[in-house]
C-alpha positions as CSV (number, residue, x, y, z in Angstrom):
1,M,-25.8,-0.8,29.6
2,R,-23.6,-3.7,30.5
3,K,-26.4,-6.1,30.1
4,W,-27.1,-5.0,26.4
5,L,-23.4,-5.0,25.6
6,F,-23.1,-8.7,26.9
7,L,-26.1,-9.7,24.9
8,L,-24.6,-8.2,21.8
9,F,-21.5,-10.1,22.6
10,M,-23.2,-13.4,23.0
11,I,-25.3,-12.8,19.8
12,C,-22.1,-12.1,17.9
13,I,-20.5,-15.2,19.2
14,S,-23.4,-17.3,18.3
15,A,-23.4,-15.9,14.9
16,S,-19.7,-16.3,14.5
17,A,-20.5,-20.1,14.2
18,V,-22.1,-19.2,10.8
19,Y,-20.0,-16.4,9.5
20,A,-17.3,-15.7,12.2
21,Q,-17.9,-12.0,12.6
22,K,-15.0,-10.4,14.3
23,A,-15.9,-6.6,14.7
24,V,-18.6,-4.1,14.3
25,V,-17.6,-0.6,12.8
26,E,-19.8,1.6,15.0
27,E,-18.7,4.7,13.1
28,T,-16.1,5.9,10.6
29,A,-16.0,9.3,9.3
30,V,-13.8,11.3,7.0
31,D,-13.9,15.0,6.9
32,V,-11.9,16.9,4.2
33,E,-11.6,20.6,4.1
34,C,-9.8,21.5,1.1
35,K,-8.8,25.2,1.3
36,S,-6.8,25.6,-2.0
37,A,-5.4,23.5,-4.7
38,T,-2.4,22.9,-2.6
39,Y,-3.7,22.7,1.1
40,A,-6.2,20.5,2.8
41,V,-7.0,19.4,6.3
42,T,-8.5,16.0,6.8
43,R,-10.1,14.8,10.0
44,F,-10.5,11.1,10.8
45,R,-12.7,9.5,13.3
46,D,-12.8,5.5,13.7
47,V,-14.9,3.6,16.3
48,V,-14.8,-0.1,16.4
49,T,-16.2,-2.8,18.6
50,I,-13.9,-5.8,18.4
51,L,-15.7,-9.0,19.2
52,N,-13.0,-11.7,19.6
53,A,-9.3,-12.4,19.1
54,Q,-9.8,-12.7,15.4
55,G,-10.4,-8.9,15.2
56,A,-7.4,-8.1,17.4
57,S,-5.4,-6.4,14.7
58,L,-8.2,-3.9,14.3
59,A,-7.3,-2.6,17.8
60,S,-4.0,-1.0,16.5
61,F,-3.6,2.5,14.8
62,A,-1.8,3.1,11.6
63,C,-1.6,5.8,8.9
64,S,0.5,6.5,6.0
65,C,1.8,10.0,5.2
66,G,3.5,11.3,2.2
67,G,6.2,14.0,2.1
68,G,3.5,16.7,2.1
69,D,1.6,15.5,4.9
70,K,1.8,16.2,8.7
71,L,-0.1,14.6,11.5
72,T,-1.4,17.7,13.6
73,H,-3.7,15.8,16.1
74,F,-4.3,12.2,17.5
75,K,-6.1,10.6,20.4
76,G,-7.1,7.0,21.1
77,V,-9.4,5.5,23.7
78,V,-10.1,1.9,24.6
79,A,-13.1,0.9,26.6
80,D,-14.3,-2.5,27.6
81,G,-17.7,-4.1,27.3
82,S,-19.2,-2.0,30.1
83,G,-17.9,1.2,28.8
84,R,-15.1,1.6,31.3
85,I,-12.0,3.3,29.7
86,I,-9.1,0.8,29.9
87,K,-6.5,2.9,27.9
88,K,-5.9,6.2,26.7
89,I,-3.4,6.6,24.0
90,K,-1.5,9.9,23.4
91,E,0.2,11.2,20.5
92,G,3.6,10.8,22.2
93,E,3.1,7.0,22.2
94,L,2.8,6.7,18.6
95,Q,5.9,5.4,16.6
96,K,7.2,6.6,13.2
97,T,9.0,4.6,10.8
98,E,10.1,4.6,7.1
99,Y,8.5,1.3,6.6
100,S,9.6,-1.0,3.8
101,Q,12.6,-2.3,2.1
102,Y,13.1,0.6,-0.2
103,L,16.3,2.3,-0.4
104,A,14.5,5.8,-0.2
105,I,11.0,7.0,0.1
106,D,9.2,10.1,0.7
107,E,6.3,8.2,2.9
108,Y,6.4,7.3,6.4
109,K,4.1,5.3,8.7
110,V,2.7,6.4,12.1
111,F,1.5,3.5,14.2
112,F,0.6,2.1,17.6
113,D,0.4,-1.6,18.3
114,Y,-2.3,-2.5,20.7
115,M,-3.4,-5.9,21.9
116,P,-6.9,-6.0,23.7
117,P,-6.8,-7.7,27.1
118,V,-10.5,-8.6,27.0
119,Y,-13.3,-8.8,24.6
120,P,-15.5,-7.3,23.5
121,V,-13.6,-3.9,23.5
122,T,-14.3,-0.6,21.7
123,V,-11.5,1.4,20.3
124,T,-11.9,5.0,19.3
125,Y,-9.3,6.7,17.1
126,E,-9.2,10.4,16.2
127,W,-6.5,12.1,14.1
128,T,-6.1,15.2,11.7
129,I,-3.5,15.3,8.5
130,E,-2.6,18.6,7.0
131,S,-1.6,18.0,3.3
132,R,0.4,20.5,1.2
133,D,1.3,20.4,-2.3
134,N,0.2,16.8,-2.9
135,L,-3.6,17.1,-3.6
136,I,-3.6,14.9,-6.6
137,G,-6.4,13.0,-4.9
138,F,-8.2,13.2,-1.6
139,P,-8.4,10.4,0.9
140,R,-10.5,7.3,-0.2
141,F,-13.7,6.2,1.5
142,M,-13.3,2.7,2.6
143,P,-15.8,2.0,5.5
144,Q,-15.4,-1.8,5.4
145,T,-11.5,-2.7,5.3
146,S,-11.7,-6.6,5.6
147,Y,-13.7,-9.6,5.8
148,D,-16.0,-10.4,8.8
149,I,-16.8,-6.8,9.8
150,S,-20.2,-5.1,9.6
151,V,-20.7,-1.4,9.4
152,K,-23.4,0.6,11.3
153,K,-22.5,4.1,10.0
154,A,-19.9,5.7,7.8
155,S,-19.7,9.0,6.3
156,Y,-17.6,11.2,4.0
157,R,-17.5,14.9,3.8
158,L,-15.5,17.0,1.3
159,K,-15.6,20.9,1.4
160,S,-13.7,22.5,-1.4
161,P,-13.6,26.0,-3.3
162,K,-16.4,26.2,-5.8
163,S,-13.9,26.9,-8.5
164,M,-12.4,23.4,-8.0
165,N,-13.8,20.8,-10.3
166,V,-14.1,17.6,-8.1
167,R,-14.7,14.2,-9.7
168,Y,-15.8,11.2,-7.9
169,A,-16.5,7.4,-8.3
170,L,-18.3,4.9,-6.4
171,Q,-17.6,1.2,-6.1
172,N,-20.3,-1.4,-4.4
173,I,-22.0,1.7,-2.9
174,E,-25.8,2.3,-3.9
175,D,-26.0,5.4,-1.8
176,K,-25.6,8.6,-4.0
177,V,-23.1,11.5,-3.3
178,N,-25.0,14.5,-2.3
179,V,-23.6,17.9,-3.7
180,E,-24.6,21.5,-2.5
181,N,-23.3,25.0,-2.2
182,A,-22.4,26.5,1.1
183,S,-23.2,30.1,2.1
184,D,-19.5,30.8,2.1
185,G,-19.0,30.2,-1.5
186,S,-17.5,26.8,-1.0
187,Q,-19.0,23.3,-2.3
188,L,-19.8,20.4,-0.2
189,F,-19.8,16.7,-1.2
190,S,-21.2,14.1,1.2
191,L,-21.8,10.5,1.4
192,D,-23.6,8.5,3.9
193,V,-23.6,4.8,4.3
194,C,-25.3,2.7,6.9
195,D,-25.9,-0.9,7.9
196,L,-23.4,-2.7,5.7
197,P,-23.6,-6.4,6.3
198,V,-20.5,-8.6,6.7
199,L,-18.5,-9.8,3.8
200,R,-17.7,-13.4,3.9
201,Q,-14.5,-14.8,2.4
202,E,-15.3,-17.3,-0.1
203,P,-13.0,-19.7,-2.2
204,Y,-12.8,-19.0,-5.9
205,A,-14.3,-15.6,-5.7
206,R,-13.4,-12.0,-6.5
207,P,-10.6,-10.6,-4.2
208,F,-11.6,-8.5,-1.3
209,H,-10.5,-5.2,-3.0
210,E,-13.1,-5.7,-5.8
211,R,-15.9,-6.5,-3.4
212,M,-15.3,-4.0,-0.7
213,P,-17.4,-0.6,-0.9
214,M,-15.2,2.2,-1.9
215,A,-15.4,5.8,-3.1
216,W,-12.9,8.0,-4.8
217,F,-12.6,11.8,-4.9
218,A,-10.1,14.0,-6.7
219,P,-9.7,17.4,-8.2
220,T,-9.8,17.3,-12.1
221,D,-7.0,20.1,-12.2
222,F,-4.1,19.7,-9.7
223,V,-0.9,21.2,-8.4
224,Y,1.4,18.2,-7.3
225,Y,4.7,19.0,-5.8
226,G,4.9,22.2,-8.1
227,T,3.8,20.4,-11.2
228,K,0.4,21.2,-12.8
229,G,-1.7,18.6,-14.6
230,S,-5.3,17.4,-15.2
231,L,-7.0,14.1,-14.5
232,Y,-10.0,14.9,-16.7
233,D,-9.4,11.7,-18.5
234,W,-6.5,9.1,-19.1
235,D,-5.5,11.1,-22.0
236,N,-4.5,14.2,-19.8
237,Y,-3.1,11.8,-17.1
238,G,-0.7,10.4,-20.0
239,K,0.4,14.1,-21.0
240,W,1.2,14.8,-17.3
241,V,3.3,11.6,-16.9
242,Y,5.0,12.2,-20.1
243,G,6.0,15.7,-19.1
244,L,7.6,14.3,-15.9
245,M,9.9,12.3,-18.2
246,K,11.2,15.1,-20.2
247,D,14.9,15.1,-20.8
248,L,15.4,12.0,-18.7
249,D,16.4,9.7,-21.6
250,V,20.0,11.2,-22.0
251,L,22.6,8.5,-21.8
252,P,26.4,8.8,-21.0
253,D,28.6,8.6,-24.2
254,E,30.3,5.5,-23.1
255,V,26.7,3.8,-22.9
256,R,25.7,5.0,-26.2
257,T,28.9,3.5,-27.7
258,K,28.5,0.2,-26.0
259,L,25.0,-0.1,-27.3
260,H,26.1,0.5,-31.1
261,Q,28.9,-2.1,-30.6
262,L,26.4,-4.5,-29.1
263,T,23.6,-4.1,-31.7
264,D,24.9,-2.5,-35.1
265,T,25.7,-6.0,-36.4
266,L,22.3,-7.5,-35.5
267,G,20.0,-8.1,-38.2
268,S,16.5,-7.6,-36.7
269,D,15.1,-5.2,-34.1
270,R,13.8,-8.2,-32.2
271,D,17.5,-9.4,-31.8
272,K,18.6,-5.8,-30.8
273,V,15.7,-5.7,-28.1
274,E,16.9,-8.9,-26.7
275,A,20.5,-8.1,-26.5
276,I,19.7,-4.7,-24.7
277,Y,17.3,-6.5,-22.4
278,H,20.1,-8.8,-21.5
279,L,22.3,-6.0,-20.9
280,L,19.8,-4.4,-18.7
281,G,19.4,-7.7,-16.5
282,T,23.2,-8.0,-16.1
283,T,24.1,-4.3,-15.4
284,T,21.3,-3.3,-13.1
285,R,19.1,-4.5,-10.2
286,Y,15.7,-3.5,-8.9
287,V,15.4,-1.3,-5.8
288,A,12.5,1.0,-5.1
289,V,13.3,4.6,-4.9
290,L,10.2,6.6,-4.3
291,L,11.5,10.1,-4.2
292,G,10.7,13.2,-6.4
293,I,7.2,14.2,-7.4
294,G,5.6,11.9,-4.9
295,G,7.6,9.0,-6.0
296,L,6.0,9.2,-9.6
297,K,8.9,10.7,-11.5
298,P,11.4,8.2,-12.8
299,A,15.2,8.5,-12.3
300,A,17.1,9.8,-15.2
301,A,18.6,7.2,-17.4
302,S,22.1,8.6,-16.8
303,S,21.5,8.2,-12.9
304,V,20.4,4.6,-13.3
305,S,23.4,3.7,-15.8
306,K,25.8,5.4,-13.1
307,S,24.3,3.5,-9.9
308,G,23.2,0.3,-11.5
309,Y,19.8,0.2,-9.8
310,G,16.5,1.6,-10.1
311,D,12.9,1.1,-9.4
312,C,10.2,-0.1,-12.1
313,K,9.9,3.5,-13.4
314,G,13.9,4.1,-13.6
315,L,14.6,0.9,-15.1
316,S,11.9,1.0,-17.7
317,N,12.9,4.7,-18.7
318,Y,16.5,3.5,-18.9
319,M,15.4,0.6,-21.2
320,R,13.4,3.1,-23.3
321,A,16.4,5.5,-23.6
322,M,18.6,2.6,-24.6
323,L,16.4,1.3,-27.3
324,K,15.8,5.0,-28.5
325,E,19.6,5.2,-29.0
326,V,19.5,2.2,-31.7
327,G,16.5,3.5,-33.3
328,I,13.6,1.4,-31.8
329,P,10.7,3.5,-30.2
330,S,8.9,2.3,-27.0
331,C,6.3,3.3,-24.7
332,Y,6.5,3.7,-20.9
333,T,3.4,1.9,-19.7
334,T,1.9,2.4,-16.3
335,I,-0.2,-0.8,-14.9
336,S,-1.5,-2.4,-11.8
337,T,-0.3,-5.7,-10.3
338,V,-3.4,-5.7,-8.2
339,N,-6.4,-4.1,-10.1
340,R,-7.1,-6.2,-13.3
341,H,-9.3,-3.4,-14.7
342,L,-8.9,0.4,-14.4
343,R,-11.9,2.8,-14.1
344,K,-12.3,3.9,-17.5
345,D,-14.2,7.0,-16.7
346,F,-12.1,7.9,-13.6
347,A,-8.6,8.6,-14.2
348,S,-6.4,8.7,-10.9
349,I,-2.9,8.0,-10.0
350,G,-3.6,5.3,-7.2
351,Q,-5.1,2.8,-9.5
352,M,-1.6,2.0,-10.7
353,N,1.5,0.6,-8.8
354,H,3.8,-0.5,-11.5
355,V,5.6,0.5,-14.8
356,I,6.5,-1.7,-17.8
357,L,7.6,-1.1,-21.2
358,Q,5.8,-1.6,-24.5
359,V,8.0,-2.0,-27.7
360,P,5.9,-2.3,-30.9
361,L,7.8,-4.4,-33.4
362,R,6.7,-4.8,-37.0
363,N,5.1,-8.4,-36.3
364,D,4.8,-8.4,-32.6
365,T,4.4,-6.1,-29.7
366,L,6.8,-7.0,-26.7
367,W,6.0,-6.2,-23.1
368,L,9.2,-5.8,-21.2
369,E,9.3,-6.5,-17.4
370,C,12.3,-4.5,-16.5
371,T,12.6,-5.3,-12.9
372,N,13.0,-9.0,-13.2
373,P,15.8,-10.3,-15.4
374,Q,14.9,-13.7,-14.6
375,L,11.9,-13.5,-16.7
376,P,12.3,-14.4,-20.4
377,M,12.0,-11.2,-22.6
378,G,8.4,-10.3,-23.3
379,Y,6.9,-12.9,-20.9
380,L,3.6,-11.8,-19.5
381,H,3.6,-13.0,-15.9
382,R,0.5,-13.5,-14.0
383,D,0.6,-10.1,-12.1
384,I,0.2,-8.0,-15.4
385,A,-1.2,-10.5,-18.1
386,G,-4.9,-9.4,-19.0
387,H,-4.6,-6.3,-17.0
388,D,-5.6,-2.9,-18.3
389,A,-2.7,-0.3,-18.6
390,I,-2.0,3.1,-19.8
391,E,0.3,3.6,-22.6
392,I,2.2,7.0,-22.1
393,S,3.3,8.9,-25.2
394,E,3.7,12.6,-26.1
395,H,0.1,12.5,-27.5
396,G,-1.3,11.5,-23.9
397,G,-2.5,8.3,-22.3
398,R,-4.2,5.5,-24.0
399,V,-6.1,2.7,-22.3
400,L,-5.3,-0.7,-23.6
401,Q,-5.4,-4.3,-22.2
402,L,-2.5,-6.6,-22.1
403,P,-3.0,-10.0,-23.9
404,T,-3.2,-13.3,-21.9
405,Y,-2.0,-16.7,-22.8
406,P,-4.5,-19.2,-23.7
407,D,-5.5,-21.8,-20.8
408,S,-4.1,-24.6,-22.9
409,A,-0.8,-22.7,-23.2
410,N,-0.3,-22.6,-19.4
411,L,0.8,-26.4,-19.9
412,M,2.3,-29.0,-17.5
413,R,3.0,-32.2,-19.5
414,S,4.4,-35.0,-17.2
415,T,5.9,-38.2,-18.6
416,I,6.4,-40.6,-15.8
417,N,7.8,-44.2,-15.7
418,V,7.5,-46.4,-12.6
419,S,9.3,-49.6,-12.6
420,L,7.8,-51.7,-9.8
421,S,9.2,-54.5,-7.8
422,A,7.3,-57.4,-6.5
423,E,7.7,-55.9,-3.0
424,G,6.2,-52.5,-3.9
425,A,9.4,-50.5,-4.3
426,A,9.7,-48.4,-7.3
427,N,12.3,-46.9,-9.7
428,M,10.8,-43.6,-11.0
429,T,11.8,-41.1,-13.9
430,I,9.9,-38.0,-14.2
431,T,10.1,-35.5,-17.2
432,Q,7.9,-32.5,-16.7
433,Q,7.6,-29.8,-19.2
434,N,6.1,-26.6,-17.6
435,C,5.0,-23.6,-20.1
436,C,4.0,-20.1,-19.6
437,G,2.0,-19.8,-16.4
438,R,3.1,-23.4,-15.1
439,Y,6.7,-22.3,-15.9
440,E,6.1,-19.3,-13.6
441,N,5.1,-21.8,-10.8
442,Y,8.7,-23.4,-10.9
443,M,11.1,-20.8,-12.3
444,F,12.3,-20.2,-8.6
445,M,13.9,-23.6,-8.6
446,Q,16.7,-22.2,-11.0
447,G,18.2,-20.4,-8.1
448,M,18.1,-23.4,-5.4
449,N,20.6,-25.7,-4.3
450,K,20.4,-29.5,-4.5
451,E,19.0,-29.9,-1.0
452,E,16.3,-27.2,-1.7
453,R,15.3,-28.7,-5.0
454,Q,14.9,-32.0,-3.2
455,K,12.3,-30.6,-0.9
456,V,10.4,-29.1,-3.8
457,V,10.4,-32.5,-5.6
458,Q,9.3,-34.4,-2.4
459,Q,6.3,-32.1,-2.1
460,M,5.3,-32.3,-5.9
461,V,5.6,-36.2,-6.3
462,Y,4.3,-39.1,-4.0
463,M,7.4,-41.0,-3.2
464,P,7.2,-42.7,0.3
465,Q,10.7,-43.3,1.7
466,A,12.2,-41.8,-1.4
467,E,15.7,-41.3,-2.4
468,I,16.4,-38.7,-5.2
469,D,19.1,-39.5,-7.4
470,K,19.1,-36.7,-9.9
471,I,17.3,-33.4,-10.6
472,D,18.0,-31.5,-13.7
473,I,16.5,-28.2,-14.9
474,Q,16.6,-27.0,-18.4
475,E,15.0,-23.5,-19.3
476,V,14.5,-22.2,-22.7
477,G,12.4,-19.0,-23.1
478,T,8.9,-19.7,-21.3
479,E,9.5,-23.4,-21.0
480,M,11.1,-25.2,-18.1
481,T,11.9,-28.9,-18.3
482,L,12.4,-30.6,-15.0
483,S,14.0,-34.2,-15.1
484,V,14.1,-36.3,-12.0
485,E,15.3,-39.7,-11.2
486,A,14.2,-41.3,-7.9
487,K,13.6,-44.5,-5.8
488,S,10.8,-45.1,-3.6
489,R,11.2,-48.1,-1.2
490,K,7.5,-48.3,-0.6
491,Y,5.5,-46.8,-3.5
492,A,3.0,-49.6,-3.5
493,T,1.4,-51.2,-0.5
494,Q,1.8,-54.9,-0.2
495,T,-1.2,-56.8,1.5
496,G,-0.8,-60.6,1.2
497,R,-0.6,-61.5,-2.2
498,R,-1.8,-58.2,-3.7
499,L,0.0,-54.8,-4.3
500,F,-2.1,-51.7,-4.1
501,V,-0.3,-49.3,-6.8
502,P,-1.2,-45.5,-7.0
503,I,-1.7,-44.8,-10.6
504,C,-0.6,-41.2,-10.6
505,P,2.2,-40.0,-8.3
506,I,1.5,-36.4,-8.9
507,H,-1.4,-33.7,-8.4
508,R,-1.9,-34.7,-4.8
509,G,-3.9,-32.8,-2.2
510,Y,-6.5,-30.8,-3.9
511,G,-8.3,-28.5,-1.5
512,I,-12.2,-29.3,-1.5
513,P,-14.1,-26.5,-0.3
514,N,-17.5,-26.9,1.4
515,G,-20.1,-26.9,-1.3
516,A,-23.1,-27.0,1.0
517,E,-22.7,-23.3,2.3
518,E,-24.6,-20.6,0.6
519,R,-22.8,-19.0,-1.9
520,H,-22.9,-15.2,-2.5
521,E,-20.2,-14.7,-5.2
522,D,-19.9,-16.1,-8.7
523,I,-17.1,-18.5,-9.4
524,L,-13.9,-16.9,-10.6
525,L,-11.1,-18.7,-12.1
526,R,-8.6,-16.3,-13.0
527,N,-5.9,-18.5,-14.2
528,G,-6.6,-21.3,-16.5
529,Y,-4.1,-24.2,-17.3
530,C,-3.9,-27.6,-18.8
531,D,-2.3,-30.7,-17.1
532,I,-1.5,-33.8,-19.3
533,D,0.0,-36.8,-17.7
534,E,1.4,-40.1,-19.5
535,I,2.3,-42.5,-16.9
536,T,3.7,-46.0,-17.6
537,L,3.6,-48.6,-14.8
538,S,5.4,-51.7,-15.1
539,I,3.7,-55.0,-13.7
540,P,6.2,-57.1,-11.6
541,E,7.0,-60.6,-12.9
542,G,4.3,-62.9,-11.4
543,Y,1.6,-60.3,-11.0
544,T,-1.6,-59.5,-13.0
545,I,-4.3,-57.0,-12.7
546,E,-7.1,-57.8,-10.5
547,S,-9.0,-54.6,-10.4
548,R,-8.5,-51.0,-12.0
549,P,-10.1,-47.8,-11.7
550,E,-13.0,-47.0,-14.4
551,D,-12.2,-44.3,-17.1
552,V,-13.4,-40.8,-16.3
553,R,-14.8,-38.4,-18.9
554,I,-16.2,-35.0,-17.8
555,E,-17.1,-31.9,-19.7
556,L,-18.3,-29.0,-17.9
557,P,-18.6,-25.2,-18.6
558,F,-15.6,-24.4,-16.3
559,A,-13.4,-27.5,-17.0
560,S,-13.1,-30.9,-18.6
561,F,-11.1,-33.8,-17.4
562,T,-10.5,-37.3,-18.9
563,S,-8.6,-40.3,-17.3
564,S,-7.9,-43.4,-19.1
565,L,-6.1,-46.7,-18.5
566,C,-5.0,-49.6,-20.5
567,S,-2.4,-52.5,-20.0
568,D,-0.6,-55.0,-22.4
569,G,-0.1,-57.4,-19.6
570,K,3.5,-56.1,-19.0
571,T,2.7,-52.3,-18.4
572,I,-0.1,-50.1,-17.3
573,Q,-0.7,-46.9,-19.4
574,V,-2.5,-44.1,-17.7
575,K,-3.4,-41.0,-19.5
576,N,-5.0,-38.0,-17.7
577,R,-5.9,-34.5,-19.1
578,L,-7.2,-31.7,-17.0
579,L,-8.4,-28.3,-18.5
580,M,-9.2,-25.5,-16.1
581,K,-10.9,-22.8,-18.2
582,S,-10.4,-19.2,-16.8
583,G,-13.4,-17.0,-16.5
584,T,-16.5,-16.1,-14.4
585,Y,-19.3,-18.5,-13.8
586,D,-22.3,-18.3,-12.2
587,K,-22.6,-18.9,-8.4
588,S,-25.4,-21.6,-9.1
589,L,-22.7,-23.9,-10.5
590,Y,-20.6,-24.0,-7.4
591,P,-22.0,-27.2,-6.0
592,Q,-21.2,-28.6,-9.3
593,F,-17.8,-27.0,-9.2
594,V,-17.0,-28.5,-5.7
595,E,-18.0,-31.9,-6.9
596,F,-15.8,-31.7,-10.0
597,L,-13.0,-31.0,-7.7
598,R,-13.8,-33.8,-5.6
599,T,-13.8,-36.2,-8.6
600,I,-10.6,-35.2,-10.1
601,N,-8.9,-35.5,-6.6
602,N,-10.2,-39.0,-6.4
603,A,-9.4,-39.9,-9.8
604,Y,-5.7,-38.9,-9.4
605,G,-5.6,-40.8,-6.0
606,K,-7.0,-44.0,-7.4
607,A,-4.8,-47.5,-7.3
608,V,-4.5,-50.5,-9.4
609,V,-4.8,-53.8,-7.6
610,L,-2.3,-56.3,-8.7
611,K,-2.6,-60.0,-7.7
612,Q,0.1,-62.8,-7.6
613,I,-0.6,-65.3,-10.2
614,N,0.6,-68.3,-8.2
């Protein structure tokens, strides 16, 4: 036995040079026994062989429990490569904490941290959870929880009353769910998966949560913390959520009076929305409060008004109530900041983790992010732009997709003037206009002090031995203009009678992935953007151009790039334009994509050689 484990370990070490496998899931099993609409017992068993230190975190135990959950059984065993038990973990060694920064939360975490002393090591955990009043969905089936892990055997069993209509959905699983009737009048759902290969992390690929094998199981009709509802489809989901909001939009009289004083003299509905959105941002702050109906019921508008804080649900409902008071209808909208697409044929609570507000105006629809007053009104940040969402109304739930900004609108336009001395020093002025997605990259600078801003600029711009004299930031809507004045004592490199002058002081350090490795995933460019540079370099007195980079023009399915240089003898004008096109592209293009990144990286890093005339 010891010999075969050693050979397995050596094989995995050799394989790690190729794909760095860190663990093998020997067995993972989920066994759910649902006894009624409000009570279920779930037994879990995980057996994992950890091959090296990269998989050390898999040796620890953690499970999350809701307010209706109770851990009723636990045991853990750790064995070394020979099968010798080196650690037994008892339930009394577990720690319990209300994890996170939330002000109040119904959930808690039970965990045990363990660091293996040797490798390989096999860790076995078995535990049981009793759940009451929270069966809006059953535990998910997730046999492969991270990269570089293979799975030998995984199983899921769900036993429920025959009268219960159970729905399920599969992701990246070819095996079928088997459904059969048991002799005791119950129904049994089973799913078995074997020999899952390692998933390797690849740059510019789908995120892991979209690639991992997963299955969801849920009752169609449910009783959740005393409320009844249906998840037959998203329409029924919306009716249930709307029911949770009943009578929660009542505002205190003083708030109603203030709203009318603020908006009655304003001409357009858009102006009124903007005024109320500003009021929300200046009088409330975001704090997650995950209490009540499993954390799914928003706080009453009167409560948020009184306390001055709320989570995404409470703040969105408060904003909805204030708009209603001045005659502007809006829709509470649930969305995921993680999942770009919802499963249209499988309504479930766990697919969303956020709430925003939809305001349909006559000539426009505004999407309000009520948790972050730093964002301009209606700005679609990258965590929600293009994502599916569920519009909630008294008529039910409606699936819709939020718009996205065109790639060219995510613009960074840089105007740079570099005044060179004969010794290679330079005075530099930079005016950079950042719009939409590029604005989002730098909006954090508004809250920084002078020293913090200087550090950011020094990372953005190539300025050896720099002195930054001025940094100014102007923000209008979704556009931020950054103005910088700086000196570099050694911008150009002087060698004898020549100056080697970088033609572009920004866009440094593009990461170039390995294009020779076998590609499994298509290329995903989730956020497209456009960079336009206009750079003027002065030629010092007594110097002339000896050599210059060639112009570049590239047009590919996923991007385009042009770089040109001209001179009037006194100055050098450089113009660059890069457009990265969002979308999914066939993996066969990956070598071409890597070569493109290498080309633009080289183009941005080129230099002009100036030579003394005399």
